[in-house]
C-alpha positions as CSV (number, residue, x, y, z in Angstrom):
1,M,9.3,6.0,-0.3
2,K,5.5,6.4,-2.9
3,I,2.7,3.8,-2.7
4,S,1.0,3.1,-5.6
5,V,-2.1,0.7,-6.4
6,D,-3.5,-1.1,-9.6
7,R,-6.8,-0.8,-9.1
8,T,-7.3,-3.2,-12.0
9,K,-5.3,-6.1,-9.8
10,C,-6.5,-5.4,-6.7
11,T,-9.2,-7.4,-5.5
12,G,-9.3,-6.8,-1.5
13,L,-8.7,-9.1,0.4
14,G,-6.8,-7.2,2.8
15,I,-3.7,-8.7,3.2
16,C,-2.1,-5.0,3.1
17,E,-4.0,-4.1,5.6
18,S,-3.2,-6.5,8.5
19,L,0.0,-5.9,7.8
20,A,0.3,-1.9,8.2
21,P,-3.0,-0.5,8.9
22,D,-1.5,3.0,9.5
23,V,-0.9,2.7,5.4
24,F,-3.6,0.7,4.0
25,E,-7.8,-0.3,4.5
26,I,-10.3,-2.0,3.3
27,D,-13.6,0.2,2.8
28,D,-17.2,-1.4,3.8
29,N,-17.6,-1.9,-0.1
30,G,-14.0,-3.9,0.4
31,D,-11.7,-1.4,-2.2
32,L,-8.9,-0.6,-0.9
33,V,-7.6,2.7,0.3
34,L,-4.4,4.3,1.2
35,K,-4.2,5.9,3.9
36,T,-1.3,8.1,2.7
37,D,0.8,7.2,-0.6
38,T,4.4,8.3,1.0
39,V,5.7,5.6,3.6
40,P,5.2,7.3,6.6
41,E,9.0,6.7,8.8
42,G,9.7,4.1,10.6
43,Q,7.1,1.9,8.4
44,L,9.1,0.6,5.4
45,A,9.3,-2.6,6.5
46,D,5.9,-3.5,7.1
47,V,4.6,-1.7,3.9
48,E,7.3,-4.0,1.8
49,A,6.2,-6.9,3.4
50,A,2.2,-6.0,2.7
51,V,3.8,-5.0,-0.7
52,E,5.6,-8.7,-1.7
53,G,2.5,-10.0,0.4
54,C,-0.1,-9.0,-1.9
55,P,-0.9,-12.1,-3.9
56,T,-2.1,-10.1,-7.3
57,E,0.8,-7.8,-6.9
58,A,-1.6,-4.6,-7.1
59,L,1.0,-2.5,-5.3
60,R,4.4,-0.6,-5.6
61,L,7.1,0.9,-4.1
62,H,8.8,4.0,-6.3
63,Q,11.3,6.6,-5.5
64,A,9.3,9.8,-4.9
65,E,10.4,12.0,-7.3
66,P,12.7,15.1,-6.6
67,G,11.7,17.8,-5.0
68,S,8.0,15.6,-3.9
69,A,7.6,15.5,-0.6
């Protein structure tokens, strides 16, 4: 699974970071940093919770394209 963020919607609240800190980070400027754009093995539930918990609906999960990592 791949993760994407709509930066026009993200307000940097940090809910995603609190739910999946190995994937999401809010930097010193309040901007979301994706530590990876691919869901790490064993962390799908945490990332799904972050996507569902985003109040601005800035996060999306989608299938990786065939042949991509």
